[in-house]
C-alpha positions as CSV (number, residue, x, y, z in Angstrom):
1,X,115.5,-0.9,7.4
2,X,117.9,1.6,9.0
3,X,115.3,2.5,11.5
4,X,114.9,-1.1,12.5
5,X,118.6,-1.5,13.0
6,X,118.6,1.6,15.1
7,X,115.9,0.3,17.4
8,X,117.6,-3.0,17.8
9,X,120.9,-1.4,18.7
10,X,119.2,0.8,21.3
11,X,117.5,-2.3,22.8
12,X,120.4,-4.7,23.3
13,X,118.6,-6.2,26.2
14,X,116.3,-8.2,23.8
15,X,119.3,-10.4,22.9
16,X,119.7,-11.6,26.5
17,X,116.0,-12.4,27.3
18,X,114.7,-16.0,27.1
19,X,111.1,-17.0,26.7
20,X,109.2,-18.1,29.8
21,X,109.4,-21.7,30.8
22,X,107.0,-23.9,28.8
23,X,106.8,-21.4,26.0
24,X,107.8,-23.9,23.2
25,X,105.3,-26.5,24.5
26,X,102.4,-24.1,24.5
27,X,103.4,-22.8,21.1
28,X,103.6,-26.4,19.7
29,X,100.3,-27.3,21.2
30,X,98.6,-24.3,19.6
31,X,100.1,-25.2,16.3
32,X,99.0,-28.8,16.6
33,X,95.5,-27.7,17.5
34,X,95.3,-25.2,14.7
35,X,96.5,-27.6,12.0
36,X,94.8,-30.7,13.3
37,X,92.7,-32.4,10.7
38,X,89.0,-32.3,11.4
39,X,86.9,-35.4,10.6
40,X,85.5,-35.3,7.1
41,X,82.1,-36.5,8.3
42,X,79.8,-36.1,11.2
43,X,78.5,-39.4,12.5
44,X,75.3,-37.8,13.8
45,X,74.6,-36.4,10.4
46,X,75.2,-39.7,8.7
47,X,72.9,-41.4,11.1
48,X,70.2,-38.8,10.5
49,X,70.5,-39.2,6.7
50,X,70.3,-43.0,7.1
51,X,67.3,-42.9,9.3
52,X,65.5,-40.5,7.0
53,X,66.3,-42.7,4.0
54,X,64.9,-45.7,5.7
55,X,61.9,-43.8,6.9
56,X,61.2,-42.6,3.4
57,X,61.6,-46.1,2.0
58,X,59.2,-47.5,4.6
59,X,56.6,-44.8,4.3
60,X,56.6,-45.0,0.5
61,X,56.0,-48.7,0.7
62,X,53.3,-48.1,3.3
63,X,51.6,-45.5,1.2
64,X,51.8,-47.7,-1.8
65,X,50.3,-50.5,0.2
66,X,47.5,-48.3,1.4
67,X,46.7,-47.0,-2.1
68,X,47.5,-50.3,-3.7
69,X,45.3,-52.4,-1.5
70,X,42.3,-50.6,-2.9
71,X,43.4,-51.2,-6.4
72,X,44.6,-54.8,-5.8
73,X,43.3,-57.4,-8.3
74,X,40.3,-59.3,-7.2
75,X,42.1,-62.7,-7.6
76,X,44.7,-61.8,-4.9
77,X,44.3,-63.9,-1.7
78,X,45.2,-62.8,1.8
79,X,46.5,-65.1,4.5
80,X,43.1,-64.8,6.2
81,X,41.5,-66.4,3.1
82,X,43.6,-69.5,3.5
83,X,42.8,-70.5,7.1
84,X,41.7,-69.0,10.4
85,X,45.1,-69.8,11.8
86,X,46.7,-67.5,9.3
87,X,44.0,-64.9,9.8
88,X,45.2,-64.5,13.4
89,X,48.8,-64.1,12.2
90,X,47.7,-61.6,9.6
91,X,45.7,-59.6,12.2
92,X,48.5,-59.6,14.7
93,X,51.0,-58.2,12.2
94,X,48.6,-55.8,10.6
95,X,47.6,-54.4,14.0
96,X,51.2,-54.1,15.2
97,X,52.3,-52.5,11.9
98,X,49.5,-50.0,12.1
99,X,50.5,-49.0,15.6
100,X,54.1,-48.6,14.6
101,X,53.2,-46.6,11.5
102,X,51.1,-44.3,13.6
103,X,54.0,-43.9,16.0
104,X,56.3,-43.2,13.1
105,X,53.8,-40.5,11.8
106,X,53.7,-38.9,15.2
107,X,57.5,-38.7,15.4
108,X,57.7,-37.2,12.0
109,X,54.8,-34.8,12.5
110,X,56.8,-31.8,13.4
111,X,59.6,-32.3,10.9
112,X,58.3,-31.4,7.4
113,X,61.4,-32.7,5.6
114,X,61.2,-36.0,7.4
115,X,57.5,-36.3,6.6
116,X,58.1,-35.7,2.9
117,X,60.9,-38.3,3.0
118,X,58.5,-40.8,4.6
119,X,55.9,-40.2,2.0
120,X,58.4,-40.7,-0.9
121,X,60.1,-43.8,0.6
122,X,60.6,-47.2,-0.8
123,X,58.2,-49.0,1.5
124,X,56.0,-49.2,-1.6
125,X,58.3,-51.6,-3.3
126,X,58.2,-53.9,-0.2
127,X,54.4,-53.8,-0.4
128,X,54.4,-54.5,-4.1
129,X,56.3,-57.7,-3.4
130,X,53.6,-58.6,-0.9
131,X,50.9,-58.0,-3.6
132,X,52.8,-60.3,-5.9
133,X,52.8,-63.0,-3.2
134,X,49.1,-62.5,-2.8
135,X,48.6,-63.1,-6.5
136,X,50.8,-66.2,-6.3
137,X,48.8,-67.4,-3.3
138,X,45.6,-67.1,-5.4
139,X,47.1,-69.5,-8.0
140,X,48.6,-71.9,-5.4
141,X,46.6,-71.6,-2.1
142,X,48.2,-74.7,-0.6
143,X,51.8,-73.7,-1.2
144,X,53.5,-73.3,2.2
145,X,56.5,-71.5,0.7
146,X,54.3,-68.6,-0.4
147,X,52.5,-68.5,3.0
148,X,55.9,-68.5,4.7
149,X,57.2,-65.7,2.4
150,X,54.1,-63.6,3.3
151,X,54.7,-64.1,7.0
152,X,58.4,-63.3,6.5
153,X,57.3,-60.1,4.7
154,X,55.4,-59.0,7.7
155,X,58.3,-59.8,10.0
156,X,60.7,-57.9,7.8
157,X,58.5,-54.9,7.5
158,X,58.0,-54.9,11.3
159,X,61.8,-55.1,11.9
160,X,62.5,-52.3,9.5
161,X,59.9,-50.0,11.0
162,X,61.2,-50.8,14.5
163,X,64.7,-49.9,13.4
164,X,63.5,-46.6,12.0
165,X,61.6,-45.8,15.1
166,X,64.5,-46.7,17.3
167,X,66.8,-44.5,15.2
168,X,64.4,-41.6,15.3
169,X,64.0,-41.9,19.0
170,X,67.8,-42.0,19.5
171,X,68.2,-38.9,17.3
172,X,65.5,-37.1,19.2
173,X,67.2,-38.0,22.5
174,X,70.6,-36.9,21.2
175,X,69.0,-33.6,20.1
176,X,67.4,-33.0,23.4
177,X,70.7,-33.8,25.2
178,X,72.5,-31.4,22.9
179,X,70.0,-28.7,23.6
180,X,70.3,-29.3,27.4
181,X,74.1,-29.0,27.2
182,X,73.8,-25.8,25.1
183,X,71.4,-24.2,27.6
184,X,73.7,-24.9,30.5
């Protein structure tokens, strides 16, 4: 302690010196920056998790539909069994869904985790509802409400798959943009 006092006494000039202009503002900005709260979540991560969850749900339903269609009861009717008009509707949706599912599979081809999530998704529950509608159609083939529900099922499934695809494409785009910025 005596040594410190001795040094201070020898250097009286320290008492007369003022900090440079703007010193306090710089110091305050550094303090604010250091103790500034970081967001508790990352929006990109949340969107990725949401997209993966939806993909898993959709792929599980699709897989269940693919596996379940072979094991479907013989009494279940399809829209094409009701009329040729509904057969065209069914072919339209089935073709579009197959195209979108193939696109989905291509997007998830390189990502093993995403592929596993797609395979374990809840798309199967959506398709189980459709199988129930098919069985109800077998008991009431002229019930327009069941036919409308089946068409609505196709539209809903198409909407969900499109949302998943759009989200995956957006995430892929954001990743590529991020990599371009990092490389610069």
